[in-house]
C-alpha positions as CSV (number, residue, x, y, z in Angstrom):
1,M,0.0,0.0,0.0
2,K,1.2,3.5,-0.8
3,L,1.7,6.1,2.0
4,E,-0.8,8.4,0.2
5,E,-3.5,5.7,0.6
6,V,-2.8,5.5,4.3
7,V,-3.2,9.3,4.5
8,A,-6.4,9.2,2.5
9,K,-8.0,6.4,4.6
10,T,-7.0,7.8,8.0
11,G,-7.4,11.5,7.4
12,M,-3.9,12.3,8.8
13,K,-2.3,15.7,8.2
14,V,0.8,15.7,6.1
15,E,3.4,18.0,7.6
16,T,6.4,17.3,5.4
17,A,7.7,15.6,2.2
18,H,4.4,15.5,0.3
19,E,6.5,14.4,-2.7
20,K,7.3,11.1,-1.0
21,L,3.7,10.0,-0.4
22,D,3.9,7.6,-3.4
23,C,6.4,5.4,-1.5
24,E,5.3,1.8,-0.6
25,V,4.6,1.0,3.0
26,S,5.8,-2.6,3.6
27,G,4.9,-2.8,7.3
28,G,4.5,-0.9,10.5
29,Y,6.2,-0.3,13.8
30,A,5.0,1.4,17.0
31,S,7.4,2.5,19.7
32,D,8.4,5.6,21.5
33,L,11.9,4.3,22.3
34,L,14.4,5.4,19.6
35,S,16.8,2.5,20.4
36,D,13.9,0.0,20.0
37,V,13.0,1.4,16.6
38,M,16.6,1.3,15.5
39,A,16.9,-2.3,16.6
40,N,13.6,-3.7,15.4
41,S,12.0,-1.6,12.6
42,R,12.5,-2.5,9.0
43,E,13.0,-0.6,5.8
44,G,9.7,0.5,4.4
45,D,7.9,0.5,7.8
46,V,5.7,3.4,8.8
47,W,6.6,4.3,12.4
48,V,4.0,5.3,15.0
49,T,5.2,7.4,17.8
50,L,4.4,10.4,20.1
51,Q,8.0,11.7,19.9
52,V,8.3,15.0,18.1
53,H,12.0,16.0,18.5
54,P,14.6,16.0,15.6
55,N,16.2,12.7,16.5
56,I,13.2,10.9,15.1
57,I,14.2,12.1,11.7
58,A,17.7,10.6,12.1
59,V,16.2,7.3,13.1
60,A,13.8,7.3,10.1
61,T,16.6,8.1,7.8
62,L,18.9,5.5,9.2
63,K,16.3,2.8,8.9
64,D,14.9,4.0,5.6
65,L,11.4,4.2,6.9
66,A,8.4,5.1,4.7
67,G,7.3,7.8,7.2
68,I,6.5,8.8,10.7
69,I,3.0,9.0,12.2
70,I,2.9,11.3,15.2
71,V,0.0,10.5,17.5
72,Q,-2.3,12.4,19.9
73,G,-2.2,15.5,17.8
74,K,1.3,16.4,18.9
75,K,3.0,19.0,16.7
76,P,6.6,18.5,15.6
77,D,8.8,21.5,16.4
78,E,10.3,23.7,13.7
79,E,13.7,22.1,13.8
80,T,12.1,18.6,13.3
81,I,10.0,19.9,10.4
82,K,13.1,21.5,8.8
83,K,15.1,18.3,9.2
84,A,12.3,16.1,7.8
85,Q,12.0,18.3,4.7
86,Q,15.8,18.2,4.2
87,E,15.9,14.4,4.5
88,G,12.6,13.8,2.6
89,V,10.9,12.1,5.6
90,P,7.1,12.3,5.5
91,L,5.8,13.4,8.9
92,L,2.1,12.6,9.4
93,V,0.0,13.8,12.3
94,T,-3.1,12.2,13.7
95,E,-5.3,12.9,16.7
96,H,-5.6,9.2,17.4
97,Q,-3.6,7.4,20.1
98,S,-0.9,4.9,19.1
99,F,-3.2,1.9,19.9
100,E,-6.0,3.2,17.7
101,I,-3.9,4.2,14.7
102,A,-2.0,0.8,14.9
103,G,-5.4,-0.9,14.8
104,K,-6.5,1.1,11.8
105,L,-3.2,0.3,10.0
106,Y,-3.6,-3.3,10.7
107,Q,-7.2,-3.3,9.3
108,M,-5.8,-1.8,6.1
109,G,-3.4,-4.8,5.8
110,I,-0.3,-3.2,7.2
111,S,1.3,-5.6,9.6
112,G,4.4,-5.7,11.8
113,M,4.9,-9.3,11.0
114,R,6.7,-10.3,7.8
């Protein structure tokens, strides 16, 4: 499934890298611990987190993630937005909690198991 389909089906707000929404999402990962994401996420995953600081962009770039979904309506700060634009990392914002958006992603066929 393409990231743009995820956005359309969930109503998330796209903060950065609109041009990258045509990338394929191969799975999902939900965690707020950067070290956990670095150790366990996979290339092409969409990452669900409540973190909003610039280090999330470094992790997404390192792991070549499809994008980052920021939950609970939290807003990334200007430095995070700037870094995401520079690195071409899609930042998506949703009002949903992690549990809810993970369930919606799973219902769309996006799994953490592969």
